[in-house]
C-alpha positions in Angstrom: -0.1 0.1 0.1 1.6 3.3 -1.0 2.2 6.0 1.7 -0.6 8.7 2.0 0.2 12.0 3.0 -2.8 14.1 4.7 -1.9 17.8 4.3 -4.2 20.2 6.1 -4.5 23.8 6.4 -6.0 25.1 9.7 -7.0 28.2 11.9 -5.4 28.5 15.2 -8.0 30.5 16.5 -11.3 28.9 14.8 -10.8 25.2 15.2 -7.3 24.6 16.3 -4.9 21.8 15.3 -6.4 18.9 13.3 -6.8 15.7 14.8 -5.0 12.7 13.1 -7.6 10.0 12.3 -5.3 7.3 11.4 -4.4 6.5 14.9 -0.8 7.8 14.6 -1.2 10.4 16.8 -0.2 13.3 14.8 2.5 14.5 12.5 4.5 17.8 11.5 2.6 21.1 12.4 4.0 24.3 10.9 3.0 27.7 12.2 2.8 30.3 9.3 1.6 33.2 11.6 5.0 35.0 11.6 4.7 35.7 8.0 2.9 38.8 7.0 -0.7 38.2 6.6 -2.2 39.3 3.2 -5.8 39.2 4.9 -4.8 42.4 6.4 -4.9 44.0 2.9 -8.5 44.9 1.9 -8.1 43.5 -1.7 -7.3 39.9 -0.2 -9.8 39.6 2.8 -12.3 37.8 0.9 -9.9 35.6 -0.9 -7.9 32.5 0.0 -4.4 31.3 -0.6 -5.5 29.4 -3.7 -6.5 32.8 -5.4 -4.0 34.6 -8.1 -3.8 37.7 -6.1 -2.9 36.1 -2.7 -0.6 33.5 -4.3 1.3 36.1 -6.3 1.7 38.1 -3.1 3.0 35.3 -1.2 5.3 34.1 -4.1 7.2 37.4 -3.4 7.5 37.2 0.4 11.0 36.3 1.1 9.9 34.9 4.5 7.3 32.7 2.9 9.9 31.1 0.5 12.6 30.4 3.2 9.9 29.0 5.4 8.7 26.6 2.7 12.2 25.7 1.9 12.8 24.8 5.6 9.7 22.9 5.7 10.8 20.8 2.7 14.2 20.1 4.2 12.4 18.6 7.0 9.7 16.5 5.4 11.6 15.3 2.5 13.8 13.1 4.6 11.0 11.8 6.7 8.7 11.0 3.5 12.0 9.0 2.0 12.4 7.1 5.4 8.4 6.5 5.8 8.6 5.0 2.2 11.7 2.9 2.9 10.1 1.6 6.0 6.6 1.0 4.2 4.7 3.4 6.5 1.2 3.9 5.4 0.2 7.5 6.7 1.9 10.9 7.4 0.1 14.0 8.3 1.4 17.5 7.6 -0.5 20.6 8.9 0.0 24.4 8.4 -1.7 26.8 10.7 -2.2 30.5 10.5 -4.7 32.8 12.2 -7.7 32.4 10.0 -6.8 29.2 8.0 -7.6 31.3 5.0 -4.4 32.7 3.4 -0.9 31.7 4.6 -1.6 28.1 5.7 -3.7 27.3 2.5 -1.0 28.7 0.4 1.7 26.7 2.3 -0.4 23.4 2.1 -1.0 24.0 -1.8 2.9 24.6 -2.4 3.7 21.6 -0.3 1.3 19.3 -2.1 3.0 20.5 -5.5 6.5 19.8 -4.2 5.5 16.4 -2.7 3.9 15.3 -5.9 6.8 16.6 -7.9 9.5 14.9 -5.9 7.7 11.7 -4.8 5.6 10.1 -7.4 4.8 7.0 -5.5 2.7 8.8 -2.7 -0.7 9.9 -2.3 -1.4 13.3 -1.2 -4.9 14.4 0.1 -5.4 17.9 0.6 -7.8 19.5 3.3 -8.4 23.0 3.9 -10.1 22.6 7.0 -11.7 26.3 7.5 -12.7 26.5 3.9 -14.1 23.1 3.8 -16.2 24.2 6.9 -17.4 27.5 5.4 -15.3 29.4 7.7 -12.9 31.1 5.2 -13.9 34.6 5.9 -12.0 36.6 8.4 
């Protein structure tokens, strides 16, 4: 059975850290709140980290790019190890204040990274706040 990676974006304020339903007790949790929040800008308030304006804004934030680079340095060896050991599940979560901009962007970019680097894994992406309809700040 291939390794299944559950990626989550979430809000620390609204619903908290996602629960690992696989029985493994959790996984990696990364805090995006130190990165400038595009939700503070009027033109981005009603958008998410999947929308073009927000993604372009965050693409040019040096802190965001350094953050994601560091995340990949942590998760890549873990994924390689999990594949070698035939693990079945890994959970990776990104949190921010509202679960709408930075965490969504980070989860989306991480999904792209994993799928590009590890063809033999299944990635499921969950935007917890958006899925619950709580995506407006």
